[in-house]
TORZAGU-562444 format. One record per residue (C-alpha): residue in one letter; x, y, z. Coordinates in steps of 0.2 Angstrom, whole numbers, plus 5000, padded with zeros to 4 digits. Each point is the difference from the previous one (the first is absolute). Layout:
AXYZ
...
//
This chain:
M543744895028
T498949855005
F498149975003
V499549855010
G498249955003
R498449944993
I499650084983
Q498350095004
P499450185000
L500150015019
K501949974999
A500250144987
P501449934989
D499450114986
V500450155011
L501849945000
L500149974982
R499350174995
A501250085012
A501449904994
A499650064982
K500050185005
A501649985010
I500849924984
A499450144989
D500650145013
A501749925001
P500349894984
D501949985004
V499649915017
P500049814997
L498349965009
R499349834999
V498449935009
L499749825006
V498249955004
V499949845010
G498349925003
G498549934991
P498250064997
S498849995015
G498250055004
S499450134988
G501649994991
L499549844993
E498850094989
Q501450074989
P501649905004
D501050084986
S499550185004
L501750045007
I500949934985
E498950104989
L500350165010
T501949994998
R499749994982
D498950155000
L501250105011
G501549954989
I501049925014
A499749814995
A501949984998
Q500450075017
V498749895009
T500249815005
F498649905007
M500349855011
P498749885008
P499949985019
Q501649945008
P500349895015
S500750095016
D501849964997
R500050064982
L499050155005
A501350055013
Q501350004985
V498950114990
Y499850135014
R501950005003
A500450024981
S498850154999
D500550185002
L498350045007
V498349925003
A498450094996
V498449975010
P498750124992
S498449915007
Y498450105003
S499849905017
E501249905010
S499649955018
F501749925003
G501350044987
L500949835000
V500950034983
A500750165007
I500649925016
E500749854990
A501050124988
Q500750105014
A500549855009
C501049954985
G500950175000
T499050084986
P499150175001
V498250024997
V498950134991
A498249975007
A498350095000
D499750085017
V498549895004
G499549885014
G501549905007
L501250074987
G500250165010
V500649905015
A501049874990
V501150134990
R500950145009
G499950144987
G501750074996
E501049865009
T499449834993
G499150074986
V498850134993
L498150015004
V498950084986
A498450095005
G498749944988
H500249924982
R500350154989
I501249944986
D501150155001
D500349985019
W500449824997
A501250034985
A500950135011
A500249885014
L500649864989
G501150124991
S500850085015
L500649835006
V500649934983
S500950164994
D500750065017
P501649915003
G500150055018
S498249975006
S499849824995
P501649935009
H499550105015
M498349925001
R500749834996
S501250015015
C498550055011
A499049864993
E501449895003
A500050055018
C498249945000
R500549844993
E501449975013
L498950055014
L498549894996
V501149854995
G501150025015
A498549995012
H499749824994
R501949964998
G500650085016
G500349845009
A500949924986
A501150164997
R500550005018
E500549825000
L501150034984
S500850155008
A500349925017
G501849954995
G500550184995
D499550184999
A498350034994
P500050074982
E499550184998
P498450034991
R500150064983
V498850145002
R499850115016
F498450085004
D499350105015
G498949925013
A498450094994
F500249934983
A500449835006
A498450005011
Q498950054986
T500749874988
A499849865013
R498250055002
I499650004981
V499249835000
E499250025017
V499250174996
A499549954982
S499149845007
Y499150105013
E499450134987
R499449864989
S499149925014
E499250165005
G499550054982
V499349834996
S499049995016
E499250174998
R499649984982
L499149835003
S499150075016
E499350144990
L499449894986
I499249885012
E499150135010
A499450084984
T499449834993
L499149955016
R499150175001
D499549994981
R499349835003
E499150065016
L500749875011
E500050015019
F501850015005
S501250085013
R501850054997
K501349955014
E501850055003
G501349904991
G499149994983
H498549895006
F498350014994
V498549905008
V498749984987
E498249935004
L499349904985
P498149985001
G499349834995
E498549895001
N500549835007
K501450085010
L499350175005
K501750085001
T501749954995
T501450105008
T501550024989
L501750075005
L501050094986
T501850035005
V501150114990
G501949944999
T501650064991
H499749884986
G498150004998
L498449965009
R499449855012
V498249955000
E499349905015
A498249965004
F499349905014
V498849874994
C499649875014
R500649945016
K500849835002
P498849864995
D499249895014
E500249844990
N500449924983
F501650104998
E500549904985
G498450034991
V500150195003
Y501850014995
K499849904985
Y498650114994
L501150165003
L501449934990
R498849964986
R499350175001
N501850084999
R500149944982
R498750124995
L500350155010
Y500850164993
G501450095010
V499649925017
A500049835007
Y499449915015
T501249975015
L500049975018
D500750095015
K500949915015
I498449955008
G499149944985
D498950154996
I499750024981
Y500550164990
L500250064982
V501750084997
G500850074985
R501450124994
I500050124986
S501750074994
E500350195001
H499850024981
S498449904999
V499150105013
T498750104990
A498250055004
E499449874988
E501149865007
L499550045018
D498250004995
V500149834992
V501049925015
L498850075013
G498649944989
Q500849825000
V500250015019
L498150045002
E499449874988
A501149865008
A499650045018
D498150034997
Y499849854989
D501149885010
F499550055017
N498449895001
I500949854991
I501450015013
L498750005014
G499149864993
I501649894999
G500950055016
F498650055012
I498549884995
T499849935018
S499950185008
I498850054986
K498949845003
R499950045019
E499550184997
W498749944987
E499249885012
W500050135014
R499150134989
V498749874994
S499649945018
R499750185004
G499150064984
E501550124997
S500350074983
L501249904988
R500250134988
N501950025001
L500249815001
E499049974984
P501649974989
F500449855011
R498249924998
H500549874988
L501549955011
I498949985015
E498749904991
Q501349884993
E500649985018
T498349975008
G498949944985
T498750125006
D499250154991
F499950155011
E498850144997
P500650165005
P498950115011
N499150154992
D501150155005
D498650124997
D499149925014
K501350045013
//
């Protein structure tokens, strides 16, 4: 039996080893061996040799072989050489290992969680185990290893999965090869309902993963925004419109869009400059070097935005807080600088108009030094309290 995947607690390789030890103890005459393919990842890096130590503690070190991660062509050979593949994960949105193993004609024993419940057809292409009790897993593994009838039956059904999936891609070539004679009979026959279910394994599992990821991220985002007491509205399709309050730029509207693989962040900063485009863009490019998680870009008409992407596994409340903080800091700090570089003529015209009429210059004060450099005149703003 084989385990393929990252060596970390979430993938539960220890469950397989403990179950294998019990299965060996319950049926010592059955020649059971375990192959573990993969390397430490994530939290598994804290104790990279923990599985090796576990096999020693369980007394099955001689029956377990460890291999590093393998390239795809070599991995296919591993799947085909295995009597069964075990996927005991605590969480799986997609179940790619289970699908790959079945496509190679090997039955799968999998935890009935997430996309695995869709990827494996219990009793036909494998066994689904409810939960992670060692006794249940040992029984499931033992039933396939010790029963001489069940495993070949499941292998034939799993082979049907493989032929159907591969045939969908090679159908054109197969038709060409058989054009000169009778088409070969399929090695495994199966009813239409099973064929339809098998053909939709990847499609349905992908949909389940997409829906699961989107819902999880949406809930996390909404909870984070409420916790930070930010003004926002939630729209259909996984969109959140967030209003970030500032000082120089009174409000920065930011769009958060949840996708299959993570989160997109997009904030409008300023319309297209009136002048000195080169100076504005040079400033933005330099600023990009110091920004975290987002970067300045332009839309088709030249308006200025901050955009960024956060991968699915990196979306946390803390990361979202940092990225939104960066959006606010950049938009609020850079807004007046962008105006001073790309709108100085309009600002000068507005300044002169207000001075001629004794209007308040309060919101133009950040540009006083630019106006004075342009005109060589010191302007005294009117006393706003007198108005």
